[in-house]
C-alpha positions in Angstrom: -23.6 29.8 11.7 -20.7 27.9 13.3 -17.5 27.4 11.3 -15.2 24.5 11.8 -11.6 24.2 10.7 -10.9 21.7 7.9 -8.5 19.6 10.0 -11.1 19.3 12.8 -13.8 18.4 10.3 -11.5 15.8 8.7 -10.8 14.2 12.1 -14.5 13.9 12.7 -15.1 12.3 9.4 -12.3 9.7 10.0 -13.9 8.6 13.2 -16.7 7.0 11.1 -15.7 3.5 10.1 -18.0 3.6 7.0 -16.2 6.8 5.9 -12.8 5.2 6.4 -13.8 2.1 4.5 -15.1 4.3 1.6 -11.8 6.2 1.5 -9.9 3.0 1.4 -12.1 1.6 -1.4 -11.6 4.7 -3.5 -7.8 4.9 -3.0 -6.8 3.2 -6.3 -8.9 5.7 -8.3 -7.3 8.6 -6.3 -3.8 7.2 -6.9 -4.4 6.9 -10.6 -5.8 10.5 -10.8 -2.9 12.0 -8.8 -0.4 10.1 -10.9 -2.0 11.1 -14.2 -2.3 14.8 -13.2 1.3 14.8 -12.1 2.6 13.3 -15.3 0.5 15.6 -17.4 1.7 18.7 -15.5 5.3 17.5 -15.6 5.0 17.3 -19.4 3.4 20.8 -19.5 0.3 19.4 -21.4 -3.3 20.4 -21.1 -6.0 17.8 -20.9 -6.9 18.5 -24.5 -3.3 18.1 -25.7 -3.0 14.8 -23.7 -6.3 13.6 -25.2 -5.2 14.4 -28.8 -2.0 12.5 -28.3 -3.9 9.6 -26.8 -6.5 9.7 -29.6 -9.3 10.2 -27.2 -11.3 13.3 -26.1 -10.6 15.8 -23.3 -13.7 14.6 -21.4 -12.1 11.2 -21.1 -8.9 12.6 -19.6 -11.0 14.7 -17.3 -12.9 11.7 -16.0 -9.6 9.9 -15.4 -8.3 12.8 -13.4 -11.4 13.0 -11.3 -11.6 9.3 -10.6 -15.0 9.2 -12.3 -14.3 6.3 -14.6 -13.2 2.7 -14.7 -10.6 2.8 -17.6 -9.5 -0.1 -19.6 -5.8 -1.1 -19.7 -5.9 -0.2 -23.3 -6.9 3.4 -22.5 -4.3 3.6 -19.7 -1.6 2.4 -22.1 -2.6 5.0 -24.7 -2.5 7.8 -22.1 0.8 6.5 -20.8 2.2 6.6 -24.3 0.8 10.1 -24.9 2.6 11.2 -21.8 5.8 9.4 -22.6 5.4 7.5 -19.4 5.6 3.9 -18.2 2.3 2.4 -17.0 3.0 0.4 -13.9 0.3 -1.7 -12.0 1.2 -3.4 -8.8 -0.4 -5.6 -6.2 0.6 -5.0 -2.6 0.3 -8.0 -0.3 
């Protein structure tokens, strides 16, 4: 079996235009997930604690953190409030 370094594998992946397009398409979900995880960790909260404060369940927080959902603004506002954070949505032109 031949092993390949992660950096080399990643370079190969990014040579594929379809892969690059998919990464770009998924970037908003990844940004949301990274931001949520960072805010939760900064507040020293578990997913379950965050969920309780946001009046939702832990599975919902988990899906947000994995980018495996399309959350409503209402849910994002509840989570932001639970984290004592400000929800900011921007459009870059």
